[in-house]
KENUGU-485529 format. One record per atom (N, C-alpha, C): x, y, z. Coordinates in steps of 0.05 Angstrom, whole numbers, plus 5000, padded with zeros to 4 digits. Example, Ala and Ser with C-alpha at 12.3 -4.5 7.8 and 13.67 -1.06 7.14 Angstrom:
2
526448865156;524649105156;526449345156;525749555142;527349795143;525850015157;
# end
This chain:
630
448157498566;450057348582;452157538595;452557498621;454457668635;457257598628;458857798623;461657748617;463257688642;465157498639;466757428662;468957628666;469657698690;471757898695;474457798686;474857538686;477557438678;477857428648;475757488633;476057478604;477657708592;478057908607;479558138596;482458058592;483358088568;486057998562;488158178574;490258068586;492258238598;493858378577;495058598584;496658748564;499258608557;499058398542;501458238535;502858368512;505358418515;507058518493;508158288477;506758218455;507557978441;510158008427;510858238418;513458278404;515758218423;515458308448;517558248468;517757948473;515457818475;515457528480;516657388456;515957468432;516957338408;519957378406;521057608414;523857648413;525257458433;524157438457;525357258477;525056968470;522856898457;522456628450;524456538429;525556718414;527456648394;529956528406;530456578432;532756458445;532556158445;530056058447;529755768447;530255648420;529755798399;529955698372;532855668363;534755768378;537555748370;539255628392;538355398402;539755268424;542355138414;544455148429;546855008421;546554708424;548254558411;548154268413;548954168440;550454318455;551254248482;551354488499;550854458525;550754688543;553354698559;554154938567;556554958583;556054858611;558254828626;558054708653;556354878671;556255138666;554655318683;551655268679;550955138657;548155088651;547254818661;548954678676;548154418685;545854438704;544154228705;541954238724;542854238753;541254328772;542054338800;542754058810;544354058831;545253818844;547253658827;548053758804;550053628788;552753768791;554853618794;557453728799;558953758773;559853998768;561454058743;564353998749;565553848731;568353758733;569953888711;572553908716;574354018697;574753818674;574353908650;574753728627;577653718620;578653478614;581353438605;581353268581;583753178573;584053038548;582852758550;582552648573;581552378576;578652368586;577552588595;574852588607;572852708588;570652568585;568552658567;566852878581;565953078567;564253288579;561553158587;560453258609;557953158619;555653228601;553953028595;551753078577;549353188592;548053388581;545653508593;543453518572;541153598580;538853638562;538553938557;539954048537;539954338533;537154448528;535554318511;532954438505;531154458529;531154248545;529454248570;530654448590;533254478591;534554658609;533854948601;534155018576;533455288567;530555338569;528955138565;526055168568;525355238597;526655108616;526155168644;526855448651;529155548642;530055818648;528156028634;527455978609;525856168596;522956168606;521955938612;519255928623;519056068650;521256058665;521256208690;521256498685;522756588665;522856878658;520056968648;518856798632;516156868621;514156888644;514456708663;512656718686;512956978702;515357078703;515757328717;514457568703;513957538677;512557748662;509657768669;508557548679;505657558686;505357718712;504657968709;504558148732;502758058754;500557918747;498757838767;499757598784;502057478775;503057238788;505757298801;506857538800;509557588809;509857538839;507857608854;508057588883;507757308893;506757118876;506356848885;508956698885;509056498903;511556348906;511656108887;513956018879;514155788862;513355528877;513655308864;512755048875;514154988901;512654908921;513754868948;515454618951;515054428933;516554178936;519454198927;520154408912;522854428901;524854498923;527154378923;529154428944;530354708942;530954828964;532055108964;534855118976;535954888984;538554888997;540854918978;540354908952;542554918933;544055178933;542555398937;543755668937;543155818962;544355748985;543655879010;544356179010;546356258995;547156538995;546156698971;544656568954;543756698929;541456888935;540857058917;538657238920;536057088917;533857228924;531257098924;530457008896;530957188876;530257118848;531856878838;534456868845;536056638837;535156378850;534456398875;533556158889;530956058877;529156248870;526656168858;527156038831;529056138816;529656028790;530855748793;532555708813;533655438818;531555248827;529655338842;527455168850;525855078826;525155268809;523655208785;525155018767;527755058764;529354888747;529454598758;529654578784;529454318797;526854178789;524754318792;522054198787;521854108758;522754268739;522554198711;524153938705;526553918716;528153678710;527053428724;525553468746;524453238760;521853148748;520353318736;517553258728;517053278698;519053348682;518553378654;520553198638;519653128614;521352968597;520553028568;521752878549;521052928521;518252848514;517052668531;514352568525;512252698542;512952818565;510952928583;511953178596;510053368600;510653608615;508653628638;509653598662;507953618685;508453888699;506754078693;507154348702;504854438721;504054248738;501854308757;502754498779;501054688786;501454878808;504055038804;504455158780;506855308775;506355608769;503955708775;503355988773;503756088744;502955938725;503356018697;501156218689;501856398672;499956598662;500056618632;499056838621;498856858592;501556848578;503556988588;506256988576;507456708578;507056568600;508156308604;506856108584;504256138579;502955958560;504055998532;504656248524;505856288498;508556168496;510156188518;512756058518;512555758517;510555648530;510055358530;509355268502;507555408488;506755328461;509255348442;510955538448;513355568431;515155328435;515355228460;517054998465;515954748451;513354718452;512054488440;512454488410;512954718398;513354748369;516154858363;518054778379;520754888376;521854818348;523255008335;524154968308;526654788306;527054688282;529454528275;530754648250;531054898249;532055038226;530355278220;531255438201;529755688195;527155628183;525055718196;522355688184;521255408184;522655208195;521754938195;521354838223;518954748230;518454658257;518154348256;519354218276;518953938279;516753898299;514953708293;512653668311;513653558338;512553658359;513353588386;512753288392;514353178410;513852898418;512252888444;511453128455;510053128480;507253018476;506552808492;503952678491;502252748516;503552818538;502152868563;502753148572;500653318576;501053588584;499153648608;500353698632;498853748656;499154038664;497054188661;497054478669;495154528691;494554338708;492654368729;493754558751;491854698765;492454868787;494355098779;493755228757;495355458748;493755718745;491155708749;489455948746;489656068719;489655898698;489856008671;487356168663;485056098675;482556228669;481856208639;480156378630;479156358603;481256428582;482856638588;484856728568;486856508562;487956378583;489856158578;488555938562;486055878568;484555678553;484355748523;483756008518;483656098490;486256028475;488556098487;491056068474;491655768469;491155608489;491755318486;490055198464;487455248465;485655138445;486355228417;486955478414;487555578387;490155458376;492155428393;494655308384;494355018378;492354888390;491854608385;490454558358;488654738351;486954688327;487454878304;488855098309;489355288287;491955218273;492155258247;494555208232;496155458227;494955688233;496255948228;496456108254;498756188262;499156328287;497656598286;497356708263;495956968262;493156958272;491956708271;489256668282;489356638312;491656588323;491956538352;492756788368;493556998353;494557238367;492357448365;491857598387;489957818386;490758018365;488758158353;489358348331;491158568340;490958658365;492658878374;495658788375;496058528382;498758428382;499858388354;497958308335;498858288307;499758558297;498358768303;499159028294;501859108307;502259028332;504759088345;507058948332;506558698324;508658548310;509258678284;507158758269;507658888243;509159148245;508459308265;509759568269;512659528277;513159328294;515859268302;517559168279;516258988263;517758878240;518459088220;516759298216;517159498196;519659668202;520259688228;522659838235;525259688233;524959428231;527359258228;528159228199;530259078194;531159028167;529158838153;529558828126;527758658111;528158368118;530558278124;531057998132;529657928157;529858108177;528458048203;525458048199;524458228182;521558238178;520557978165;522057878145;521157638132;521357398150;523457398168;523757168186;521457158206;520557398215;518357398234;515857308221;515357398197;512857318183;512957018177;515256918168;515456628162;515056468188;516156568210;515756428235;512856408243;511456628238;508556628245;507056438227;507656438201;506256258183;506755968188;509155898198;509855618201;509355528230;507855678245;507155588272;504955388270;505655138265;503554928259;502654798285;500254678283;499254538306;500754278310;501054188335;502553948341;500653708345;501153488330;499153268329;499753048349;501653078367;502352868385;500952878411;499953108420;498753128446;496252958449;496252788469;494052598473;492552638499;493952728520;492752758546;493153048556;490953188562;491053468570;489453498596;490753608617;489553648643;489453948648;486954048650;486554338656;484854378681;484954198700;483354218724;484454438742;482654558758;483354768777;484755008763;483355118743;484455348729;482555578728;480355568742;478455788742;477155838715;476755628699;475555658673;472455678676;471255868663;468355898666;466955858639;464755988635;463055918612;464355968585;465656198581;466856258555;469156068549;470755998569;472755798565;471655528559;469255468570;467955218564;467155198534;466355428522;465755428494;468255368477;470555478485;473055418471;473755118473;473354998496;473854718500;472054548483;469554638480;467654498462;468654508433;469754738426;470854768398;473254578395;474854548416;477154358415;476154078410;474053998424;472953718421;471853688393;470453888382;469253868356;471253838334;473553958336;475453968314;477153718313;476653518330;477953258328;480953258327;482353398344;485253348345;485753068357;488252978357;488752708367;488552688398;486952858410;486652858439;485052618447;486052468467;484752228477;483452268504;484552458520;483552498547;483652798553;481352898563;481153178572;479953188600;481653268619;480853278647;480353568656;477953618665;477153888674;476153888703;476053658715;474953628742;476453778763;475153828786;476353978808;475653848834;477053638841;476553488865;478653518886;480953648880;483053668899;482553898919;483653878942;483554098962;485854288956;485354498943;487454678934;486454968935;488355158936;487555438936;486755538909;487455388888;486755468861;483755438857;482655618842;479755618836;479055398816;476955258822;476055038804;474655148780;474254968760;472755038736;469755008742;468155198733;465255198737;463855268711;461955088702;460455138678;457455118685;455855288674;452955268678;451755068659;449155028660;447854828644;448154848614;447455068602;447655088572;450555058562;452455168576;455255158566;456354878570;455854748592;456854478596;455454278577;452954338570;451654168550;453054188523;454254418517;455754448492;458154258491;459354188514;461553998514;460553728504;458253638514;457253378506;456153388477;455053618469;454153638441;456553608422;458853718430;461253698413;462153418409;461453238428;462252958425;460952818401;458652938392;457352818368;459052848343;460953038344;462653078321;465552988326;465952848349;468652758356;468752458353;471052358343;471352078339;473951968351;475052118370;477552028382;477652048412;476152238424;476352278453;475352038468;476951938487;476251708503;475351778531;476451988543;475852058571;475252348573;473152408589;472352688594;471752708624;473252868638;472852908667;471553178673;469253168686;467753418693;466953418723;468453288740;467753278768;467753548781;465653608795;465453868810;465654108791;464654068766;464754288747;461954378739;459954208742;457254268732;455554388754;454854638750;453054768770;450154698765;449454628740;446654548734;446854288717;446754058730;447353808716;445053708698;442653818701;440353698686;440753708656;441253938645;441453968616;443853808604;446253828616;448453678604;448053378606;446753278627;446252988629;444252898608;442253058603;440352998582;441652988555;443553168550;445053168525;446852918523;448052838546;449752598546;448052348540;445752338551;443952108547;443252078517;442752308504;442052298476;444452198459;446852248468;449252148454;449651848459;449151758483;449651478490;447551288478;445051378477;442951208466;441051388449;441951478426;440251678411;438151528393;436151678387;434151578367;435351608339;436951818335;438351858309;441251778312;442051548301;444651438305;446851608292;446151808276;448151978264;449552158284;448252198307;449452368328;450652208351;450751948348;451751778369;454851778371;455851798395;458751788399;459551498406;461351378390;462051098394;464851068405;466051288414;468851268424;469051328454;467351498465;467551578493;467351328511;469551278526;469651038542;469651098572;470051348580;470251418609;469251698613;467451728633;466351988640;466352008671;467352238680;467252298709;465352528715;463252468729;461252668737;460852648767;462952688782;462852668811;462352948823;461052938846;460653188862;459353408846;457153328832;455753518815;452853538823;452053448847;449353458856;447353328837;448153108826;446452968806;444052848820;441552918812;439152808825;438352538814;436352418826;435452158817;434352148789;433052368781;431852368754;433952348732;436152498735;438352478715;439852208718;440052108742;441351848746;439751628732;437151628735;435451428722;435651448692;435651698681;435851728652;438551628642;440751688658;443351598649;443651298649;442651158669;442850868669;441050738648;438750858642;437050758620;438450788593;439951008590;441451038565;443750838563;445050788586;447350608586;446450318580;443950248586;443049978580;443049928550;443150138533;443150108504;445850198492;447750258508;450350358498;452450138497;454250168477;456349958474;459150058476;459550318483;462250428484;463150508512;461450618528;462350718555;463050478573;465450498584;466550278601;466950358630;467450608635;467950708663;466150948668;464750938691;462951158698;463351218728;464151478733;464451578760;462051748767;460551668787;458251828796;458251858827;460651868838;460851888867;460152168877;459352188902;458752448915;456652608901;454452478894;452152608882;449752578901;447352618891;444952598907;443152368898;444452148891;442951908882;442051758907;439651638905;438451488927;437551208916;436051068933;435150808925;433050818902;432151058894;430251078872;431350988846;434050968843;435250898818;435550588815;434650438834;435250148835;434149998810;431750068801;430749928778;432349988752;432950238747;434450308723;437350198726;438450198749;441150088753;441149788748;439149648757;438949368752;438749308723;437049458708;436749418679;439449468665;440849678674;443449738662;445449508665;445649408689;447449188695;446648928681;444048898676;443048658663;443648658633;443348898620;443648908591;446249018581;447649178597;450149288587;452349088590;453649008569;455748808569;458548928565;458749188568;461349318564;462349478589;460549528608;461349678632;463349518648;465649648653;467849528668;468049638696;467749908699;468050038725;465750208731;464650178755;462350338764;462850438793;462950698796;463550818822;461150988832;459950888853;457551018864;457851108893;460351148901;460951218929;459651478937;459251508964;458151748976;455451828964;453751628959;450951668952;449251508972;446851608978;445151478997;443551248984;445051038976;443750818962;442250618980;443350579004;442150399024;442350109015;441849929034;442149639029;440049539009;437749659009;435649558991;436449588962;438049788955;438949808927;440849578920;442749518938;444549288933;443049028930;441148978948;439648728947;437948708922;436948938912;435248938888;436948878863;439248998861;440848968837;442748728838;442848578860;444748358862;444348138841;441748058835;441547858813;442747948787;442448208781;443748318756;446748318758;447748378782;450648368786;451748088783;450347898793;451347618792;451247518763;449447618746;449347538718;451147698700;452347908711;454148078695;457047988699;458247888678;460947778680;463047978670;462248228664;464048428653;464848638674;463148698693;463848898713;466048798731;468248958732;470648878747;471149058771;470249308770;470849508791;468249618801;467749588828;465249688840;465949838865;465050088866;465550258889;462850318903;462550218927;460150268943;460850388970;462950538970;463850668995;461950889004;461550899030;459951119042;457151139029;455850899026;453150899014;451050799034;451750809060;449850739082;448950449081;450750269072;450149989072;450449879101;448749679107;448949549133;448849249130;448249109152;448348819152;446248689134;444148839127;442148719110;443148649082;445348779073;446448719047;448848539049;449548439072;452048279076;451848019061;449447889062;449147629049;449447659019;448247879007;448447918978;451347978970;452848138986;455648198980;457347948983;456647769002;458147519004;457847348979;455347338968;454947188943;456547318920;456647588920;458147718899;461147648900;462247638924;465047568927;465547268919;463647108924;463946818917;463546768887;462446968873;461846928844;464346948826;466647038837;469247048823;469047218798;467947458800;467847648777;469247908783;468748038806;469948298811;472948268817;474448468809;477348488815;477848708836;476048898839;476349118859;473649178872;473549178899;471149228913;471749418936;470349638938;470649848958;468149858975;468349779000;466049789019;466649959043;468450149040;469450309063;467250499073;467450559099;465850769112;462850709109;462050459114;459250389115;458450319144;456150189147;455050139173;455049839181;456949689170;457049409176;457949359205;456849159218;457749069244;459348809241;460248699263;461748459262;460148219251;457548219256;455848009245;455748009215;455248249204;455148269175;457848229162;459948339174;462648309163;463648019163;462647859182;463347579182;462347439157;459947499148;458847389123;460547469099;461347729098;462947829076;465747689076;466847649099;469447509101;469247219092;467047089098;466646819089;466446799058;465147009046;465047009017;467747049004;469547169018;472247219007;473946959008;473346779025;475146549030;475846389005;473846358987;474346198963;474946378938;475246638942;475646818920;478546808911;479046778885;481646768873;481946968850;480247178850;480147368828;480647648839;479647718862;479747988873;482548078878;483248318868;485948428872;486048658892;483748788898;483649008916;481048998932;481349018959;479149008977;479449228998;477449409001;477649629019;475249609039;475949559065;473949539086;474349759107;475649969100;476350189119;473850299132;474050349159;471950499173;469550329180;469650069179;467449889187;468149759213;466049679228;466449549254;466949249248;469449179244;470048899236;470848729261;473048809274;473948659297;474648379290;473748189307;474447909304;473047779280;471147919267;469747799244;471547769220;473947879221;475747859198;477447599199;477047429219;478547179220;478046999196;475546969186;475246809161;476746929137;476847189136;478347319114;481347249116;482347259141;485147189145;485746899137;483846719144;484246439136;484246409106;482546569092;482446559063;485146639050;486646819064;489146909053;491346689053;490846469067;492746249068;493146119040;490946129024;491046008998;490546208975;490246458982;489646658961;492146728945;491746758919;493946818901;493347048882;491447218890;490647438872;490647708886;490047728912;489747988926;492448138927;492348388918;494648568918;494548788939;492148878946;491749098964;489449038983;490049089009;487949049030;488049279049;485849419052;485649649070;483849579093;484949559117;483549509142;483849739162;484149979153;484550209170;481950259186;482350309212;480050379229;477850169228;478549919231;476649699230;476549549257;477749669278;477849539305;479249269304;481249249287;482849009286;484448969311;484348729324;485748679348;488148499343;489448409365;491848249362;491247979349;489047859356;488347589345;488147599315;486747809305;486447839276;489147899263;490748069275;493348139264;495147899262;495147729283;496847489283;495947299262;493347249260;492247069240;492947169212;492747429208;493347549182;496247509174;498147569192;500947539185;501847249183;500647069199;501246789196;500446689168;498146779158;497246709131;499146819110;500047059114;501947179095;504647039095;505546949119;508146809120;508046519111;505746389112;505546109105;504646069076;503646269063;502646239036;504846289016;505746079003;507846098983;506946238957;504346248953;503246378929;502146658935;502846768958;501747028966;502647248947;500847428941;501447648922;500947918935;500147928960;499448178973;501848368975;501548608964;503648808964;503149048982;500649108987;499949349003;497949269024;498649339050;496949269072;496849509091;494349599097;493949839114;492449749139;493749789162;492649709188;492749939208;492750179199;492950409217;490450449234;490850579257;488650649275;486950409283;488350209294;487049969304;487949909332;487349669342;487949589370;490149379371;492249409354;494449219354;496549319374;497349139392;499249209413;501949069409;503749129428;506449019427;506448719433;504248609444;504148329451;504348159426;503348259404;503448099379;505748179361;507348379370;509448479353;511448279344;512348099362;514447899354;513347699335;510847619338;509647419320;509247549292;508347799292;508147939266;510747959252;512848019267;515548059254;516547799244;516247579259;517347319250;515947229224;513347259223;511847179199;512347369175;512747629182;513347819160;516047759147;517947649163;520547579152;520347359132;518347189134;517946969115;516547049090;515347289090;513947389067;515747559050;515547529023;517347679005;515747838984;513247898989;511648048970;510648308982;510348329009;509248569021;511248799019;510549009004;512349239000;511349499013;508949509022;507849749034;506149669058;506849759082;505549689106;505049939123;502549979132;501850209149;500850099176;502150179197;501450099224;501250329244;501150569234;500950809251;498350809266;498350929290;495850939306;495250689321;497150509325;496850269341;498550299366;498450099383;499850099409;502349919408;503749929386;506149759382;508649929387;510749799398;513149949404;514650019379;516350229381;517650329357;519750139346;520949979363;523049799353;521949599333;519649469340;518449269322;517249409297;516249649301;515149799278;517349849258;519749939268;521949999251;522949739236;522949519250;523849269238;521849169217;519349209222;517349139202;517549309177;518149559181;518649739158;521149649142;523149559156;525549459143;524949209127;523149049136;522348809120;521048899094;519349099095;518149189070;520149309051;522149449062;524349559046;525949339033;526449129048;527848899036;526248779013;523648749016;521948638995;521948818971;521949078975;522049268952;524649238937;526849208952;529449178940;529648918924;528548708935;528548448921;526848468896;524648608897;522948638874;524348798852;525848998860;527349158840;529548988827;530748798842;532848628831;531648408814;529248318821;527948108805;526948208778;526148468777;525048578753;526948568729;529548648732;531348618709;531748328700;531748138719;531947858712;529547768695;527147858704;524747788689;524847908661;525848158659;526048288633;528048148615;530248068627;532247918611;531147658600;529547518617;528347268608;526347328585;524847548588;522947618568;524347698542;526547838544;528047918520;529147668506;530147468522;531147228510;528947068497;526547068509;524346928497;523447058471;523447328471;522647468446;524647438424;527247428432;529347368412;528947098400;528346898417;527846628406;525446628387;523346778395;521046788377;521746938351;523547138353;524347278329;525847098310;527646928322;529146738305;527246538292;525346438308;523446248297;521746388275;521046638279;519546788259;521046818233;523646878236;525346908212;525546638197;525846418212;525946158199;523246108184;521046168197;518446128185;518146298160;519146548161;519046718138;520746618115;523146508121;524846398100;523446148088;522245978106;520945738095;518545818078;517046028087;514746118071;515746228044;517946368045;519046478020;519846248001;520946028012;521645797995;519145677984;517045648000;514545527990;513345707968;513545977972;512546157952;514146127926;516746107928;518446077904;517845817890;517545597906;516845347893;514145357880;512245487893;509545517881;509645677855;511345887855;511646047831;512945887808;514945717816;516245547795;514245347783;512545237800;510545047790;508645187771;507845427779;505945577762;507245647736;509845727736;511245787711;511445537693;511945307705;512045057690;509444997678;507245037693;504644987683;504045167659;504845427662;504445617640;505945527615;508445447619;510045357596;508745107582;507844917598;506544687587;504044757572;502544947583;500145037569;500745167543;502945337543;503745467518;504745257498;506345067507;507244857489;504944687478;503044627495;500644477486;499044627466;498744897471;497245067452;498745077426;501445107427;502945117401;502844857386;502944637401;502844377387;500144337374;498044417389;495344387377;494944567353;496144807354;495944987331;497444867307;499844757312;501444637290;500044397279;498644237296;497144007286;494844097268;493444307277;491244407261;492244517234;494544647235;495644757210;496444527191;497644307201;498444087185;496043937173;493943907188;491543777177;490243947156;490444207159;489244387138;490744367112;493444347113;495044317089;494444037076;
# end
């Protein structure tokens, strides 16, 4: 096996890092005004004014993590996160401005429960600092388990070395197993030159570096992890930490290198699932260079001949953009027809064709647990939809179906109309297909009586005036939340009918409407605005790319802002009502508990009386027997 160039460990001076990390272990209970987060104004404290409260641990963590990041020599020339504001220190030096940017980002994206550190140029030293924060001490030699449940390290180019450190800190109980031997010797040599107290404190700190059991969601996508890092991740899955979700997929358009695993190594990830009883989600999109072997391994886990290796917890798998051929797709659907755990399956952007129609139909016919199925960007054609439609109509569990960019045309319109009329799906994506106005008219008619669907995406189809039946259906619809009609050749007549339905429907629930890149002109602008004013649910509206004047566009946007504000004001009222209802239920529960306690006491009294009567009866019978004997 060829060694990966990124596997060479950088010359990390662990003793220097350990010394700097000790700054976090002795945080004060409050921070001075100079340590306030950016954009906060420090005021003079007096006898009547309380000092401003800050989050000292998170603040010191941001500063130290920035310093640790600077130690990563391979990342020094890279810039910090671009979204962070830089106007806070216009006269400051470049290093100070970068530190302020990073501090801004930490306070905006991190909390006690989650650390969102995506695209932050973290390296080996930064990972050690991060692990130290997750296990920050609460006294000498005593670590309190972290409350962090969500850790996002995507787009950081951690490569294999960073993966080694994260996995070892997750599953090892002794820090000495997590540190390279050369760094252990460096710590020992450094400690020998110090006093005995310092030496014992360092050793105690190493021994008490315990694993943290709270982390549930870990995102390592776009980190350049290759085969050797894949083996470490398999070890993480095998050791059953409380990890519920592991995302390794690489679907974003970014400069960071994606994760890539070959067949044998990616198969090890699925083999590890046979020993895991907690993982619910595994994302491997655009990671598998050879999907045949790992898919075969996954099929053996989903429907094995030997049930001792079956995984009963995995509920979601993402295998998108992995060049999955028909043979593996057929095997996967055949396995799913016998599986009872998997509920969501992403297979978009693969090489599946209409050859999978028989196995897909069998899967939909027999699988009673599948909730979401995404098959977008595959050449399925209309014959696949027509073939599996009877199975879809008999399946009452499938709620999410993605058939976007699957080369569907008008031949499948009648079947899709029946599917919409069946009142089962809650989300349907038919975007970027080959429907014409004739076929879209049938689909719109199927929607008219639907009161279950919450999301409908028709983007990129030739709809035009065929959407009028759909608009009429919105007059009485009380379920749809999102409607995407971008680039559907929508004209003024359709737009007017759509907004009239939204304004006249008192039970309307539509919150997001996309009408960009259509043929809507200023002639319908006033009608749209008048009806939008009567609607109080629409919070997101897109009308860019049309021929409408800016004045009406701005007023329509103001209407959506008004609706968002009203929704924010209504939410506390709803919460107060819910609190009042729960308090009433709590009072009723206490009364029921008191009444139950009384019944239990009465029952116990009756039992005691029965016992006393039995004892008295037994004594009287014994005395009678004794008297007769005399």
